[in-house]
C-alpha positions in Angstrom: -43.7 1.7 3.0 -43.3 3.0 -0.5 -40.6 5.6 -1.1 -40.1 7.7 -4.3 -36.6 9.1 -4.9 -36.4 12.0 -7.3 -33.0 12.0 -8.8 -30.7 9.0 -9.5 -27.4 10.7 -9.7 -24.5 9.5 -7.6 -26.0 10.5 -4.3 -29.5 9.6 -5.3 -28.4 6.0 -6.3 -26.7 5.5 -2.9 -29.9 6.7 -1.2 -31.9 4.2 -3.2 -29.6 1.3 -2.6 -29.6 1.9 1.1 -33.4 2.4 1.5 -34.1 -0.6 -0.7 -32.9 -2.9 2.1 -36.0 -2.0 4.1 -38.5 -0.3 1.9 -40.1 -0.5 -1.6 -38.2 2.1 -3.6 -38.9 3.7 -7.0 -36.3 6.1 -8.5 -37.1 8.8 -11.0 -34.6 10.4 -13.4 -34.4 11.7 -16.9 -31.0 10.0 -17.6 -31.2 6.4 -18.8 -27.6 5.9 -17.8 -28.3 6.9 -14.2 -31.2 4.5 -14.1 -29.3 1.7 -15.7 -26.4 2.1 -13.2 -28.9 1.8 -10.4 -30.7 -1.3 -11.7 -27.4 -2.9 -12.4 -26.7 -2.7 -8.6 -30.2 -3.7 -7.6 -32.8 -4.8 -10.1 -35.4 -4.9 -7.4 -35.6 -1.1 -7.4 -38.3 0.2 -9.7 -37.1 2.9 -12.1 -39.1 5.6 -14.0 -37.6 7.7 -16.7 -39.1 11.2 -16.2 -38.3 14.8 -16.7 -38.6 16.0 -13.1 -39.1 19.6 -14.3 -42.5 18.6 -15.5 -44.0 19.7 -12.2 -47.6 19.3 -13.4 -47.0 15.5 -13.4 -46.0 15.2 -9.7 -49.6 14.6 -8.5 -49.8 11.6 -10.8 -46.3 10.3 -10.2 -46.2 10.6 -6.4 -49.8 9.4 -5.6 -48.8 5.8 -4.7 -45.9 6.8 -2.3 -45.8 7.3 1.4 -42.6 9.3 1.5 -40.4 11.2 -1.0 -36.7 12.0 -1.2 -35.6 14.9 -3.4 -32.1 14.6 -4.7 -32.2 16.9 -7.8 -29.7 19.5 -8.8 -29.9 22.8 -6.8 -31.3 24.9 -9.6 -34.5 22.9 -9.6 -34.6 22.0 -5.9 -36.9 24.6 -4.5 -39.7 24.1 -7.0 -39.3 20.3 -6.8 -39.7 20.4 -3.0 -42.6 22.8 -3.2 -44.4 20.4 -5.6 -43.8 17.4 -3.4 -45.2 19.3 -0.4 -48.3 20.3 -2.5 -48.8 16.6 -3.1 -49.1 16.1 0.7 -46.0 13.9 1.0 -43.5 13.7 3.9 -40.0 14.4 2.4 -36.3 14.3 3.1 -34.4 16.8 0.9 -30.8 17.1 -0.2 -31.2 19.4 -3.2 -29.2 22.3 -1.6 -31.0 25.0 -3.5 -30.1 28.7 -3.0 -33.6 29.9 -2.0 -34.8 30.1 1.6 -36.5 26.8 2.4 -38.3 28.3 5.4 -40.5 30.1 2.9 -42.2 26.7 2.5 -42.9 26.1 6.2 -46.4 27.5 6.2 -47.3 25.4 3.1 -45.9 22.3 4.8 -47.9 22.9 7.9 -51.1 23.5 5.8 -50.5 20.1 4.1 -49.7 18.5 7.4 -46.4 17.1 6.2 -42.9 16.6 7.7 -40.1 18.1 5.7 -36.4 17.5 6.8 -34.3 19.6 4.4 -30.6 20.1 3.7 -30.0 16.7 5.4 -26.7 15.7 3.8 -23.2 16.1 5.2 -22.7 19.8 5.0 -25.2 21.2 5.2 -26.6 18.4 7.2 -24.4 16.9 9.9 -22.8 20.2 10.7 -26.3 21.6 11.4 -27.3 18.5 13.4 -24.3 18.8 15.6 -24.8 22.5 16.3 -28.5 22.0 17.0 -27.7 19.3 19.6 -25.1 21.3 21.4 -27.1 24.5 21.3 -29.4 22.8 23.8 -26.4 22.0 26.2 -24.2 25.1 25.9 -24.3 28.8 25.6 -22.7 28.7 22.1 -20.5 31.7 21.0 -18.7 30.3 18.0 -19.4 27.7 15.3 -17.0 26.7 12.6 -17.3 24.1 9.8 -14.6 23.0 7.4 -15.6 20.5 4.7 -14.3 19.2 1.4 -14.8 16.3 -1.0 -11.4 15.6 -2.7 -10.0 13.0 -5.2 -7.4 10.7 -3.8 -5.2 11.2 -6.9 -4.3 14.8 -7.4 -4.3 15.7 -11.1 -3.2 19.1 -12.4 -4.3 21.8 -12.9 -7.4 21.7 -10.6 -6.6 18.7 -8.4 -10.3 18.3 -7.9 -13.2 16.1 -9.0 -16.9 16.9 -8.3 -18.4 14.2 -6.0 -21.8 15.9 -6.5 -23.4 18.0 -9.2 -20.7 20.1 -10.9 -23.3 22.8 -11.4 -23.7 23.2 -7.7 -19.9 23.4 -7.3 -19.7 26.3 -9.7 -22.6 28.0 -7.9 -20.7 27.5 -4.6 -17.7 29.3 -6.1 -19.8 32.0 -7.6 -22.3 33.0 -4.9 -21.2 35.5 -2.2 -20.6 33.9 1.2 -22.6 34.9 4.2 -21.0 34.6 7.6 -21.8 36.0 11.0 -19.2 37.9 12.9 -19.7 39.5 16.4 -23.4 39.3 16.0 -23.7 40.7 12.5 -24.3 38.9 9.2 -21.6 39.9 6.8 -21.1 39.1 3.1 -17.8 38.3 1.6 -16.7 37.0 -1.8 -16.6 33.3 -2.3 -13.1 32.0 -2.3 -11.9 34.8 0.0 -9.9 34.6 3.3 -7.9 31.6 2.2 -5.9 29.8 4.9 -3.8 26.7 5.2 -4.8 23.9 7.6 -3.3 20.6 8.6 -5.2 17.4 8.8 -4.1 14.0 10.0 -3.6 11.4 7.2 -4.1 14.1 4.5 -1.6 16.9 5.2 -2.1 20.5 4.2 -5.3 21.8 2.7 -6.6 25.3 2.0 -9.8 26.6 3.4 -11.9 29.5 1.9 -15.2 31.1 2.4 -18.3 29.7 0.7 -22.0 30.3 1.3 -22.7 27.1 3.3 -24.3 28.3 6.5 -27.7 28.5 4.9 -30.5 28.1 7.5 -28.2 28.6 10.4 -28.0 32.3 9.7 -31.7 32.5 10.5 -32.3 29.7 13.0 -29.4 30.5 15.3 -29.7 34.3 15.7 -28.3 34.2 19.3 -24.9 32.8 18.2 -22.6 35.7 17.4 -20.0 33.9 15.3 -20.8 31.4 12.5 -18.7 30.4 9.5 -18.2 27.6 7.0 -15.3 27.1 4.7 -14.7 24.7 1.9 -11.5 22.6 1.8 -9.4 21.9 -1.3 -5.8 21.0 -2.1 -3.6 24.1 -2.0 -3.7 26.2 -5.2 -7.2 25.2 -6.3 -8.9 28.5 -5.2 -6.4 30.6 -7.0 -7.1 28.9 -10.3 -10.9 29.3 -9.8 -10.5 32.9 -8.7 -8.5 33.6 -11.9 -11.3 32.2 -14.0 -13.9 34.1 -12.0 -12.1 37.4 -12.3 -11.5 36.9 -16.0 -15.2 36.7 -16.7 -15.5 32.9 -17.3 -18.4 32.6 -14.9 -20.3 35.6 -16.2 -24.0 35.1 -17.0 -24.0 38.0 -19.5 -24.6 36.6 -23.0 -22.0 36.9 -25.8 -22.3 36.0 -29.5 -19.8 33.6 -30.9 -20.1 32.8 -34.7 -23.7 33.9 -34.6 -24.5 31.7 -31.5 -25.5 33.3 -28.2 -24.0 31.7 -25.2 -22.9 32.9 -21.7 -19.4 32.4 -20.5 -20.8 30.5 -17.6 -22.4 27.9 -19.9 -19.1 27.5 -21.8 -17.0 27.2 -18.7 -19.5 24.7 -17.1 -19.3 22.5 -20.2 -15.5 22.4 -20.0 -15.3 22.0 -16.2 -18.0 19.3 -16.1 -15.7 17.1 -18.3 -12.6 18.0 -16.3 -14.2 17.5 -12.9 -16.3 14.4 -13.7 -15.7 11.8 -11.0 -15.4 8.2 -12.4 -17.9 5.8 -11.0 -15.1 3.8 -9.3 -12.7 6.6 -8.8 -11.3 6.9 -5.3 -12.0 10.1 -3.3 -12.5 11.2 0.2 -14.6 13.5 2.4 -12.9 15.5 5.1 -14.7 17.6 7.7 -14.2 19.4 11.0 -17.0 20.9 13.1 -16.1 23.1 16.0 -18.6 24.4 18.6 -17.4 26.7 21.4 -19.1 28.4 24.3 -19.9 28.1 27.9 -21.2 25.0 29.7 -22.1 25.3 33.4 -20.2 28.6 33.5 -17.0 27.1 32.1 -15.4 27.4 28.7 -16.3 24.4 26.5 -15.0 23.3 23.1 -16.5 20.5 21.1 -15.0 19.1 17.9 -16.2 16.5 15.5 -13.9 15.1 12.8 -14.8 13.0 9.8 -12.4 11.4 7.3 -14.3 9.0 5.0 -13.0 7.3 1.9 -14.4 5.6 -1.2 -15.8 2.2 -0.3 -14.2 -0.3 -2.7 -16.4 -3.1 -1.6 -19.7 -1.4 -2.3 -18.2 0.9 -5.0 -19.8 3.9 -3.4 -18.1 7.3 -3.3 -17.4 8.8 0.1 -19.4 11.9 -0.7 -22.4 9.9 -1.7 -22.1 7.8 1.5 -21.6 10.7 3.9 -24.4 12.7 2.2 -26.7 9.9 1.3 -26.7 7.9 4.5 -27.4 11.0 6.5 -30.4 11.5 4.3 -31.5 7.9 4.7 -31.1 8.2 8.4 -33.6 11.1 8.3 -36.0 9.0 6.2 -35.9 6.4 8.9 -36.6 9.1 11.6 -39.8 10.0 9.7 -40.7 6.4 8.9 -40.2 5.2 12.5 -42.2 8.2 13.7 -39.2 9.4 15.8 -39.6 12.8 14.3 -43.3 13.7 13.6 -43.5 17.5 13.8 -45.2 19.2 10.8 -43.5 21.9 8.8 -40.1 22.5 7.3 -37.2 21.5 9.5 -33.5 22.1 8.8 -31.2 19.6 10.5 -30.4 21.9 13.5 -34.1 21.5 14.6 -33.9 17.7 14.3 -30.6 17.7 16.3 -32.2 19.3 19.3 -33.8 16.0 20.0 -31.2 13.7 21.6 -32.8 10.5 20.5 -32.8 11.7 16.9 -29.2 13.0 17.2 -28.0 9.7 18.6 -29.9 7.7 16.0 -28.3 9.5 13.1 -24.8 9.0 14.5 -25.4 5.4 15.2 -27.0 4.8 11.8 -23.9 6.3 10.1 -21.6 4.3 12.3 -23.3 1.1 11.2 -22.5 2.0 7.6 -18.9 2.8 8.3 -19.2 6.6 8.4 -17.5 7.4 11.7 -17.7 10.8 13.4 -15.0 11.3 16.1 -15.7 13.5 19.0 -13.0 15.3 21.0 -13.6 17.8 23.9 
């Protein structure tokens, strides 16, 4: 089977390296550095330098491939996925774009393709877990807490971006949608900060971000849904100060005759400050809670993840936890374990016990261990 991977950033490279063990892989990216880093790890992977915003080229580029992975930045994710579907290709997507992916469901059905979207760690595994237990319980409450953090804390931000920094800023900027007592409510990003304790890590702060995505629409019967981002204490206050001072504004200003937005300026500064080194140690921490009734009795399910940079493979934790979840989904499609046609967020995939168990085992084989407590 031939697989095309659109995007060779940190997560895209991990996806390519994992899939190249069993499939013929070709990676597309505009950055020569990204492609060179990938080929230095495995020169058997084909590389194509391409501007993936040239959407009119997709029919030509993707014609030889049986399956596609989209791993582009969020701002171009929706149109990238739409074009792949138009090409009639099955696809696993981790672009995490802000648009409603279910808008593409009818198109995917018309093209007779399987699309598993948002199939990373969060969104991704959190959805998969909820989808599975939604079949077993009368769920009343779902909570997800997740963060990617550097091992070494460096002032002032004590943060490095283990995925696209542009998507991080968008996460801090976009209002957060939650569900409380049966109603969807909108709250500012970075709001309702709270301190939480985690084994081996200590105290972290949690705050609202817009991470529920498809769950707001696919789980209308669950009255309480929320997701919060985790950072080292104090990070949110710094970001909120920048936000409130206008550094993330998209209104243009003129500086020495040049028009620029504060967001563009801030992004350039923060990209440099937050850039994660290719061998820099970091970790991913996550807690997923599902509560409700099972057989008439109160039931509480909790899954915990603490994953660290893999020194042996030189793969970041976030790229492993995100990328391997995606490659597990690729295998579900390739092995014909999941064959439904249309667009499927992970909660729909998780409803199938065989698929749910396959993904957890696939991750375990790669050292990404989810721990269940009841």
